[in-house]
N, C-alpha and C positions, 0 to 999 in steps of 0.2 A: 420166314417169308410169309406175307399176307396177300391174299388174293382179294382184290376189290373190283367189283363190277359196277360200272357207271352207266346208267340208263338215262336216255333223254328222248322225248317226243316234242314235236314242234307245236301241236295244238292240243287243246283239251279233248277234242273229238277222237284223237288217236288213242290206241290202247298200248300200254307199256307191258301188259302181261305177256305177250308173245316173246318179247325180248328176254323177259325173266325166265320163261319156260326153257328157251333155248340155251340160256347161260347155265341153268340148273343141270341140264343134261350133260354138259361138257365140264362144268366146274362146280360140282356138287358142294364144295366146301367154301365157295366164294361169298363174301359179304356183299350183298346187293344194295347199292345206294342209288335210287332213282332221283333225278333232278325234279324240281317242282314241275308238275304236270302242265305241259304247254309252254315250254321254254324254247324260243327260237334259237337256231344254230348261230344267228348273227349276234346274239348277246355275248359280250366279252366274257371269257372264263372267270375273270376276277370278279364279275358282277353276279355270278350264279351262286345260289346258296350252297349247293353241294360241291360242285367242282372247284370252287374257290378254296374250300377246306382241304380238298384232296391235293391241290398244287401248292398249298402253303408251305414255304421252305422249312418251317420249323415244326409245324403240327401235322403236315401232310405226309404223302407217300414217301418212303425212304428207299435206300439202296436195297435191292433184292425183292422188293414188293412188286406185285404184278397188278397192272391195271387192265381190266377186261372191258372191251366195248364191242358193240355190234360191228361198227366200222368207224374209221377215224373222223368221219363227218359228224359223229355224235359228239366229239370234243368241240367241234365248231365248223361253220361254213364260211367264216371270215378267214381268208387265206393267211394273212400275216399273223393273226392272233393264234389260230390253230397250230401253225408251224411252230411258232415260238413256244407254245405250251408243251407241245410234243418233244421238241428238242431239249427243253429245260428238264423235262422228266427223265429223258434218256441220259442226259449228262449226270443227273442225280443218281443214276444207276437203277432207275425203275424200268421194268420190262412191260411193254404194251403188247397185248394179245387181242386179236379181232376174231369174232365168230364168222363173219363174212370173209370167205376165201382162206380162213384159218391162217392168218399172217401173224408173225411175231417180229416185233421191232425191239432191238437192244443194241447198245453200243458194246463192242467187244474189246476195244483198245487197239485193234488192227486198223491202221489208217485207211487202207483201201476198202476193207469191209464196211467200215463206218462211213466212208464217203458215199458208198453205193446206198446205204441206208438213208443218208441225207438226201440223196437225189430222189429216192422213192418217196420220202415224206413230202418233198417239195411238189412233186408231180401229183400225189394223192390229194393234198390240201388245195392245190390249185384247181384240180378237177372238181372238188366239192363246191368251191366258190363259183366255178364256171357253170355248173349245174344249176346253181341258184339263179344266176344271171339269165340262163337259158329259160328257166321257168318263168321268170318275171317277163321276159321278152315275149314268150309264147302267150302268156296271159294277156298282154297288151294287144297282141295281134288278134287274139280272139275277141277282145272287146271292140276293136275297130271293125272286125267282120260283123258283129251283132249290130253296131251303130249303122254301118253302111247298108245292111239288109233291111233296116227300119224295124227290126224286131226287139230292139233294146228295152223299150218301155214295156212291151208285152211280155217279155221273158220274166220280168220281176213283178208284174202286176199281182196284187193280192197277197204277196209274201210279206211276212213279218220281217222288219229290219233286223239285221244281225247286230250283235253287240259283243264287246270283249274280244277274246282271242279268235272268235269265229267271224268277226267283222269282215265282210268283203270276200269270204271264202266261197259262198254260193255264186257270187258273180264270177269269181275266177274259175270255178268248176264249169259253169255254163259257157264261159268264153273259150276255155280249152276244148271242151266237147264240140263247140261250134267251129273251132279251127281244124277239126278232123282227128283229134287225139282219141285213142281208145280209152275205155274206162280205167284200165290199169295204168296206162301212161299218164292220164290225167291225175290219178291218184299220187303217182310219183312226183309229177311236176308241181302239183298243188300241196304236196306234203300232208296228205290227208287220207283217211281210210277209204278203201274201195267201196264199202257199204255206203258211206256218205255220198260218194259220187253216184252210185246207183240210185240212191234215194232222191237226189236232186234231179237226176235225169228222168226218173219216173214222174216226179211231181210236176215237171214242166214238159212232159210228153215229148221228149226228144228221141229221135229214132236213130 
């Protein structure tokens, strides 16, 4: 049995170290395999450098292996892709363990038990996709609020334009904060670190 820990963060600004520390505490012998830093959960599993190798039917995880993730949304936030990947691994005999809520997913061969597992997977992957849609909708509501208040241009005056993975993140943070979300909630919805939210808020003198 091989324990493989798969790590992923959505932006280059986020830190993957905290996930690694938590995994080491619970699974000291696990082989940690982080995805390329700044990989969105909407990128299909087959197009990711690390995850594509893990799910490869010939060279990837095998029966009895354990895949460790912080939560199933690390596998993906696209409902259909994430559910398909998880079920294919379970059918192969791979065990999936999560640090968040300490869940274990595995097929046992018992029809009723495996049916319940399938229902749980469907619900969890759908929730991950819904959270992303909520985040996008909330960001758009914040942008509308800034535009309607007349402060849109002032909010970004003098700021260097974003590029690469961080492009648009500052705007999203400001719109979420303007919509009334807390720093922590904004961090979750924008899928970015709390320190970045605090820095953006301070730079633009938001109260």
